[in-house]
C-alpha positions as CSV (number, residue, x, y, z in Angstrom):
1,M,-0.1,0.1,-0.1
2,S,1.5,3.5,-0.7
3,L,2.0,6.5,1.9
4,A,-1.2,8.5,-0.3
5,S,-3.3,5.7,-0.2
6,T,-2.3,4.5,3.8
7,I,-2.9,8.1,4.9
8,R,-6.3,8.1,3.1
9,A,-7.2,5.2,4.7
10,A,-7.1,6.6,8.3
11,A,-8.4,9.8,7.7
12,P,-12.1,10.4,8.3
13,H,-15.1,11.6,5.7
14,T,-15.5,14.5,8.0
15,P,-12.5,16.8,8.0
16,Q,-12.2,17.4,12.0
17,S,-10.1,20.2,13.4
18,V,-6.5,20.3,14.5
19,A,-7.7,20.3,18.0
20,Q,-9.9,16.9,17.5
21,A,-8.1,15.5,15.9
22,F,-4.3,15.6,16.8
23,N,-3.6,13.6,19.9
24,S,-0.6,14.7,22.5
25,R,-0.1,11.3,23.2
26,S,-0.5,9.3,20.1
27,N,1.1,11.2,16.8
28,S,4.4,11.2,14.3
29,I,6.0,14.3,15.3
30,G,8.6,12.1,16.7
31,F,9.1,10.6,13.2
32,L,9.0,14.0,11.3
33,R,11.6,15.4,13.9
34,W,13.9,12.7,13.0
35,L,13.2,12.5,9.0
36,M,13.6,16.6,9.3
37,A,17.2,15.7,11.4
38,F,17.9,13.4,8.1
39,M,17.5,15.8,5.6
40,V,19.5,18.6,7.3
41,I,22.6,15.7,7.1
42,F,22.1,15.1,3.7
43,S,21.7,18.9,3.2
44,H,25.4,19.8,4.8
45,A,27.0,17.1,3.4
46,G,27.6,19.6,0.2
47,P,29.6,22.4,1.8
48,I,31.4,19.9,4.4
49,A,32.3,16.8,2.2
50,G,32.3,18.5,-1.4
51,F,29.0,16.8,-2.6
52,Y,26.0,18.3,-4.7
53,G,28.7,20.8,-6.3
54,G,30.0,21.9,-3.0
55,E,26.7,23.8,-1.8
56,D,23.6,22.4,0.2
57,L,21.1,20.2,-1.2
58,G,18.0,21.6,-2.5
59,V,19.7,24.7,-3.5
60,Q,20.4,23.4,-7.0
61,I,16.6,24.3,-7.3
62,S,15.5,26.7,-4.9
63,K,16.7,30.4,-5.1
64,E,15.3,30.8,-1.7
65,Q,16.3,28.1,0.4
66,S,18.3,24.5,1.1
67,I,16.6,21.0,1.9
68,G,18.2,22.0,5.3
69,G,16.2,25.2,5.7
70,V,13.3,23.5,4.7
71,A,13.7,21.1,7.7
72,V,14.8,23.8,10.1
73,A,11.2,25.4,9.2
74,G,9.5,22.1,10.2
75,F,11.1,22.0,13.5
76,F,10.0,25.8,14.2
77,F,6.9,25.1,13.3
78,F,6.2,21.9,15.6
79,S,7.8,23.9,18.5
80,G,5.7,26.8,18.0
81,F,2.7,24.7,18.5
82,L,4.0,22.3,21.3
83,I,5.4,25.1,23.0
84,T,2.5,27.5,22.7
85,R,0.4,24.0,24.1
86,S,3.0,23.8,27.0
87,R,2.7,27.4,28.3
88,M,-0.8,27.7,28.5
89,G,-0.6,24.7,30.7
90,R,-0.4,25.2,34.6
91,A,3.4,25.4,34.7
92,T,4.6,29.1,36.0
93,I,7.1,31.0,33.9
94,W,9.6,30.0,35.8
95,R,8.9,26.1,35.6
96,Y,8.6,26.2,31.8
97,M,11.7,28.1,31.6
98,W,13.6,25.6,33.9
99,R,12.0,22.7,31.5
100,R,13.7,24.7,28.5
101,V,16.8,25.0,29.7
102,L,16.7,21.2,30.9
103,R,16.1,20.3,27.0
104,I,18.3,22.8,25.4
105,F,21.5,23.0,27.4
106,P,22.8,19.8,29.0
107,A,23.0,17.8,25.7
108,F,24.5,20.7,23.8
109,W,27.2,20.8,26.3
110,A,28.0,17.3,26.2
111,A,28.5,18.2,22.2
112,L,30.6,20.8,22.7
113,L,32.6,18.9,25.2
114,F,32.4,15.6,22.8
115,T,33.9,18.0,20.0
116,V,36.5,19.5,22.1
117,G,37.6,16.6,23.9
118,I,37.5,13.7,21.4
119,L,36.8,14.6,18.3
120,A,39.0,17.7,17.4
121,P,42.5,16.5,19.0
122,I,41.5,13.2,17.1
123,A,41.3,15.0,13.7
124,Y,44.1,17.3,14.8
125,W,46.4,14.3,15.6
126,H,45.7,12.6,12.1
127,T,46.2,16.1,10.3
128,F,49.6,17.4,12.1
129,H,50.7,14.5,13.8
130,N,51.3,16.0,17.1
131,I,48.8,17.2,20.2
132,S,51.3,19.9,21.4
133,G,49.7,22.2,18.5
134,Y,46.0,21.6,19.4
135,L,47.2,22.3,23.2
136,H,48.8,25.6,23.0
137,P,47.6,27.2,19.2
138,A,48.0,30.8,18.6
139,T,44.4,31.2,18.1
140,E,41.2,29.4,18.6
141,S,42.5,28.1,21.7
142,P,40.2,24.7,23.0
143,L,40.1,25.8,26.4
144,T,38.2,28.6,25.3
145,Y,36.0,26.2,22.9
146,F,33.2,25.4,25.4
147,V,32.9,28.8,27.1
148,N,32.6,30.8,24.1
149,N,29.5,28.5,22.6
150,M,28.4,27.5,26.2
151,W,25.2,30.0,25.5
152,L,24.0,28.9,22.1
153,N,25.9,32.8,21.3
154,L,28.5,30.6,18.9
155,G,31.6,33.3,19.9
156,Q,34.5,30.4,18.6
157,R,33.6,28.5,15.8
158,N,36.9,26.5,14.9
159,I,39.7,24.8,17.0
160,A,43.4,25.5,17.1
161,G,43.1,27.0,13.8
162,M,42.3,23.6,12.0
163,G,40.4,23.1,8.7
164,E,42.2,24.6,6.1
165,N,42.4,21.2,3.7
166,L,38.4,20.4,4.3
167,P,36.3,20.7,1.1
168,Y,34.4,23.7,3.6
169,Y,36.9,25.7,4.0
170,I,38.4,25.1,0.0
171,L,34.7,25.6,-1.4
172,H,33.8,28.5,1.3
173,G,36.1,30.3,3.0
174,A,35.1,29.0,6.3
175,R,36.0,26.9,9.0
176,D,33.2,25.7,11.8
177,W,32.6,21.9,14.1
178,N,29.4,23.0,14.6
179,G,28.1,24.7,11.5
180,S,24.4,23.6,12.3
181,A,24.1,24.9,16.1
182,W,23.7,28.5,15.1
183,T,20.2,27.8,14.8
184,L,19.5,26.7,18.8
185,I,19.8,30.4,19.9
186,Y,17.2,31.6,17.8
187,E,14.8,28.4,19.5
188,F,15.8,29.5,22.8
189,K,14.9,33.4,21.9
190,A,11.4,31.9,20.7
191,Y,10.9,30.1,23.7
192,I,11.4,33.5,25.7
193,L,8.8,35.1,23.4
194,V,6.3,32.6,24.3
195,A,7.3,33.0,28.1
196,I,6.9,36.3,27.9
197,L,3.7,36.1,25.9
198,G,1.9,33.8,28.5
199,L,3.1,36.2,31.2
200,F,0.8,39.2,29.5
201,G,-1.7,36.9,28.8
202,A,-1.2,36.7,25.0
203,L,-1.6,33.1,25.0
204,A,-5.0,33.0,27.0
205,N,-6.7,35.3,24.6
206,R,-6.4,33.7,21.5
207,K,-7.3,37.3,19.4
208,V,-4.3,39.0,21.5
209,G,-1.9,35.6,20.9
210,G,-3.2,35.2,17.0
211,A,-2.8,38.9,16.2
212,F,0.8,39.0,17.9
213,A,1.5,35.6,15.8
214,L,0.2,37.1,11.9
215,V,2.4,40.2,13.0
216,L,5.2,38.2,12.9
217,I,4.3,36.4,9.6
218,A,3.4,39.5,7.7
219,L,6.8,40.9,9.2
220,N,8.7,38.1,7.5
221,A,7.1,37.8,4.3
222,L,7.7,41.7,3.8
223,Q,11.6,41.2,4.9
224,W,11.3,38.4,1.7
225,M,9.4,40.8,-0.2
226,G,12.3,43.6,-0.2
227,A,9.6,46.0,1.4
228,G,12.4,48.3,3.2
229,Q,14.3,47.6,6.2
230,V,11.7,45.7,8.6
231,S,14.3,46.1,11.5
232,N,12.3,49.7,11.1
233,V,9.5,48.5,13.2
234,N,11.6,47.6,16.6
235,Y,15.3,47.1,17.0
236,L,15.2,43.5,17.9
237,L,14.2,42.5,14.5
238,R,17.3,44.0,13.1
239,D,18.0,40.6,12.9
240,P,16.6,39.2,9.5
241,Y,17.6,35.4,10.7
242,M,14.9,35.9,13.8
243,L,12.3,36.9,11.6
244,M,13.1,34.0,9.2
245,F,12.5,31.5,11.7
246,M,9.8,33.3,13.9
247,G,7.7,32.5,10.6
248,P,6.9,29.2,11.2
249,F,7.0,29.3,15.0
250,A,4.6,31.8,14.9
251,F,2.5,29.5,12.2
252,G,2.7,26.5,14.7
253,M,1.5,29.1,17.8
254,L,-2.0,29.5,15.7
255,F,-2.2,25.6,15.8
256,T,-2.6,25.7,19.2
257,L,-4.7,28.8,19.6
258,Y,-6.8,28.5,17.0
259,G,-7.0,24.3,16.4
260,D,-10.6,24.1,17.0
261,K,-10.7,25.9,14.0
262,I,-8.5,24.9,11.7
263,P,-9.5,21.9,9.7
264,M,-7.5,18.6,9.1
265,D,-8.4,18.2,5.8
266,S,-6.7,16.0,3.3
267,R,-7.4,18.2,-0.1
268,L,-6.0,21.0,1.8
269,A,-2.8,18.8,3.0
270,W,-2.2,17.5,-0.5
271,G,-2.8,21.0,-2.2
272,G,-0.4,22.8,0.4
273,L,2.1,20.7,-0.3
274,I,1.7,20.7,-4.2
275,F,2.0,25.0,-3.4
276,G,4.7,24.1,-1.0
277,V,7.2,22.5,-3.8
278,L,6.0,24.6,-6.8
279,S,7.0,27.9,-5.0
280,Y,10.0,26.4,-3.5
281,A,11.2,26.4,-6.9
282,S,10.0,28.8,-8.8
283,G,9.7,31.8,-5.8
284,G,7.9,32.5,-2.9
285,W,8.6,29.9,-0.5
286,N,9.8,32.2,2.5
287,I,6.6,34.2,1.6
288,V,3.6,32.3,1.5
289,G,4.9,28.6,0.0
290,Q,6.3,26.8,3.3
291,Y,3.4,27.6,5.2
292,G,1.6,25.4,2.2
293,F,4.0,22.8,3.4
294,L,3.6,23.0,7.2
295,Y,-0.1,22.4,6.9
296,F,1.0,19.0,5.0
297,L,3.8,18.1,7.8
298,M,1.1,18.7,10.6
299,Y,-1.4,16.3,8.8
300,L,1.3,14.0,8.4
301,A,2.0,14.5,12.2
302,I,-1.6,13.4,12.5
303,R,-2.6,10.3,10.3
304,L,0.8,8.9,9.6
305,P,0.8,5.8,12.0
306,L,4.2,6.0,13.3
307,Q,3.0,6.6,16.8
308,N,5.7,4.5,18.7
309,W,8.4,6.0,17.1
310,E,10.2,7.4,19.8
311,K,9.8,3.8,22.3
312,H,13.5,3.9,21.9
313,G,14.1,7.6,22.7
314,D,13.5,10.9,21.1
315,L,17.1,11.4,18.7
316,S,16.3,14.2,16.7
317,Y,17.8,16.6,18.6
318,G,21.2,14.4,19.4
319,I,21.1,13.6,15.9
320,Y,21.2,17.6,14.4
321,I,23.9,18.4,17.8
322,Y,26.3,15.9,16.8
323,A,25.8,15.3,12.8
324,W,27.6,18.6,12.0
325,P,30.7,17.7,13.8
326,I,31.0,14.0,12.7
327,M,30.6,14.9,9.3
328,A,33.7,17.6,9.6
329,F,35.6,14.4,11.5
330,A,34.5,12.1,9.1
331,A,36.1,14.6,6.2
332,Y,39.3,15.1,8.1
333,F,39.9,11.3,7.1
334,H,38.5,12.1,4.0
335,L,35.7,9.7,3.8
336,Q,33.8,11.7,1.5
337,D,36.4,10.3,-1.6
338,R,35.3,6.4,-0.7
339,G,32.2,8.2,-2.6
340,W,28.6,9.4,-1.3
341,I,27.4,6.3,0.3
342,A,30.0,4.7,2.1
343,Y,30.1,8.7,3.5
344,H,26.5,8.8,4.4
345,L,26.5,5.6,5.6
346,T,29.2,6.0,8.4
347,V,28.0,9.3,9.1
348,V,24.1,8.3,9.7
349,V,24.9,5.3,11.8
350,T,27.0,7.0,14.0
351,V,25.2,10.2,14.5
352,H,22.3,7.4,15.3
353,I,24.5,6.0,18.3
354,L,25.2,9.4,19.5
355,A,22.0,10.7,19.5
356,Y,21.0,7.3,21.3
357,L,23.3,7.8,23.8
358,S,22.8,11.6,24.3
359,W,19.3,10.2,24.6
360,H,19.3,7.8,27.5
361,L,22.5,9.4,29.3
362,I,22.0,13.1,29.1
363,E,18.4,14.0,27.7
364,K,16.4,11.8,29.0
365,P,17.9,12.3,32.7
366,A,18.0,15.7,32.4
367,M,14.5,16.0,31.6
368,S,13.6,13.9,34.7
369,L,14.0,17.1,36.7
370,K,11.5,19.1,35.1
371,N,9.7,19.2,38.1
372,Y,12.5,20.2,40.3
373,L,13.9,23.3,40.6
374,P,17.5,24.1,42.3
375,R,17.3,25.3,45.6
376,W,19.2,28.4,44.8
377,M,16.4,29.3,42.6
378,D,13.8,28.7,44.9
379,K,14.8,31.0,46.8
380,L,15.9,33.8,44.1
381,I,12.0,33.5,43.2
382,E,11.0,33.6,46.9
383,H,13.5,36.8,47.2
384,F,12.0,38.6,44.3
385,R,8.0,37.1,44.4
386,P,7.3,40.2,46.0
387,T,8.7,42.6,43.3
388,Y,7.3,40.0,40.5
389,E,3.5,40.2,42.2
390,A,3.6,44.0,42.1
391,V,5.1,44.3,38.7
392,A,2.8,41.7,37.5
393,R,-0.6,42.9,39.1
394,R,0.3,46.5,36.5
395,I,0.9,44.7,33.2
396,V,-1.8,41.6,34.3
397,T,-5.6,42.1,32.5
398,P,-7.2,38.8,34.4
399,A,-9.7,38.9,31.6
400,L,-7.1,37.9,29.0
401,S,-4.8,36.0,31.3
402,S,-4.9,32.2,32.7
403,T,-1.8,33.0,34.7
404,R,-2.0,32.1,38.4
405,I,-1.8,35.8,39.6
406,A,-4.5,36.6,37.0
407,T,-6.9,34.3,38.7
408,V,-6.1,35.7,42.0
409,M,-6.7,39.1,40.7
410,E,-10.0,37.9,39.2
411,A,-11.1,36.4,42.7
412,E,-10.4,39.6,44.6
413,E,-12.3,41.4,41.7
414,A,-15.1,39.0,41.9
415,A,-14.9,39.3,46.3
416,A,-14.7,43.0,45.8
417,R,-17.8,43.3,43.1
418,S,-19.9,41.0,45.8
419,E,-19.0,43.2,49.1
420,E,-20.2,46.1,46.9
421,E,-23.5,44.8,46.2
422,T,-24.1,43.2,49.7
423,K,-23.7,46.8,51.0
């Protein structure tokens, strides 16, 4: 049975809404994120190993985005959908941010240490047949690599001046031990944005949250249409990549905020895919085309019968943070000279092993602490609680918010009205 017929057989005759069709405990988002991480590997093999004319896969037919960029848009879309659902729950802003920190940083720090402590010194030894130059370089010290990158800002891309003989440097003049990790800071900024929106009650009132999401999507479209400097709207928008990622993230937010209004229709899904593919090849992908494709992704997440894909672990994040270092490491040993199949097979197997270990040894144990707050954070919260509540009472509108302080304020207002009526 073909994929299309399998999906058609699983779909109901009367279209359901996203809210009706999506089951948070039984969906195929895990498989799709794994697949998109896979797409990033294939895309980056171009510049790292010299395949596809030395360019990212996809730019041969699209002037706007690579296949890896398409996958990253999918990551941000699902993040916008899931993170907004999480923020709309009962967790406080502190616990919400603590969970986001646990999800991003421990595994990323481990990847940095693995790169600087194992991969890079072995590659250096293989290239220069000594280790002293690695430990005492003139620039890009391995001792500063972790510190300069640990907060996601990637202040040091390379180590010990390595990489001059790699295809990436020869073709693009760049040296980088983890060239895909630069998107993580935008992911974390999106988490902070959702936290702030939840604090102000913009997620409890979907008209407010939806309007905000639409503004982000519109600004991203204007940016790609060349309608002047979008940074003039707000200095926070001076980074064009911020809006590029916020477009699909905001689209995912809409699928949470208006999940009961958005239909999950197979005709819309396949039409969205066709529209996305055409715009990818002919233009307009970043403006409107990607949203048709993202609708199709949500359709697959709901309809594909791959709900148990993550029974052995959620490997997508591990694949994403280890793929580039392993691909670069393989290039130091000229594995690309053995051909496309040998290079990709070796990389894919190695990265999956590392991602599996990352999930079971770091990510899963870290996430088990999601309901725990360190003592210092508890003390900090208690210390600033009076200030926080005083500020919150000034900025929160109870009718628009579902936060704890809004509930308290609403109860106080109701009690005051009741007291007035009894006088």
